[in-house]
N, C-alpha and C positions, 0 to 999 in steps of 0.2 A: 156630643158632636152634633152639628146640624148637617141634614142631609138635603140634596137636591136630588129629585128621582125624575126619570124619564122612562115611560112605558110604552111598548110597542113601537119603538122609532122602526121605520123601514128605510131600508137603504139596498142598493144594489151593489153586487160584487161579484166577481169570479171566485168560485170556491168548490173544493171537492176533489177527491183523488183520482176519480173515474174521468177518462177522456169525454164521456157523454155531458159530464157536469160541468166541464170546462169549456164546452163550446159557446155558451152565452153567459151573460151575468145573471144571476139568481138574487130574487129580493129576499133577504132576512130579515129577521126582526131582532132588535136590541133592546134590552132593559138595562137601565144604568141607574146606579146609585152613587153618588158623588158627595164626599165628605166635604164640607166647607172649612177652610182654614181657621177660621174664627168666627165669634158670634158678632162682630163689628157690623155686618149689613143690618142685623136686627135692629141696631140703635141707630145706624147713620141713615139708613132707607136711600143707599147710594149703590147704584149698579155697578161701580168701579170698586167697590168692597167685597165683591161676592164673585162667583164663576157664573158667567153670562151663558146659561143653558141654550139659547139660541144659536150663539157662536160655537158652542161644543156641537150641536147636531151640525150645523154647517162644515165644520172642520171634519167630523165624522164621516159624513157623505162623501165629502171630496177624498178623503184619504181612501176610503173604500172603493172608490171609482177608480183609483190609481193602482192600487195594491191588489194582488191575487193571493190566495191562500189554499193550501191543500186541506188543512184541518180546522175545524171551528175552534179548538182549542187555542190554535196560534192566532187565529183572528181575534179571539177574545184577550189574548195577552195583548197583541198590538193595540187594542183599544184601551185597555188598561194603562198601559205603558203612555200613551199620548195622552189620556186625560191626566196623569198624574205629573208628567214631565211639562207638557204644554199649558196646563192650568193651575198647576200647583196644587192639585188637590192630595191631601195627605192619606186618604183611603178612597178605594173605588171598589164597587161590586159590579160586575159584568155579566150578563146573560145574552148568549148569543143562540138564536133559533133559526134552523133550517125548516121551511114550511113544506109539508106534502113531499117531502123526498123519497119515503120509503111507502109502499104500497100498505094502506089499512093503518098507517100510522101519521096522525094529524101533525105533530110536531117533534123534532129532534134538537137537541141542545146541549150546552153546558155552560155552567156558571162558575166564576172564580171571583176571589177578592183578592186584592193586593194592596199594601200599605198597612198602617196601624191606625186601629179605630179605638180611641180611648172607651173606657167602660163608663 
């Protein structure tokens, strides 16, 4: 399977279980690996045959500006579902990181995989 990857995508969203976390949007960091449905783009050299990563990032930022989450697990699931359903990815790996949320801890996050990745 061919994979598009995006590293350290930053987006703002309201997330957290504590009232102080939910007062304003936080900047989170997202890493994505997105399985491409076929190897056609390697041969066609046509953007229409692949998943347009620029559109994915635009849609992701739009969605996170509109949605609010309590848990980073729920946020990661939301992203995985969106990428699979809206962009037709057969497999996705999503890592969501909250930056500097705990004293003495630089990053806290979760990583999930959804779909089927052929061997």
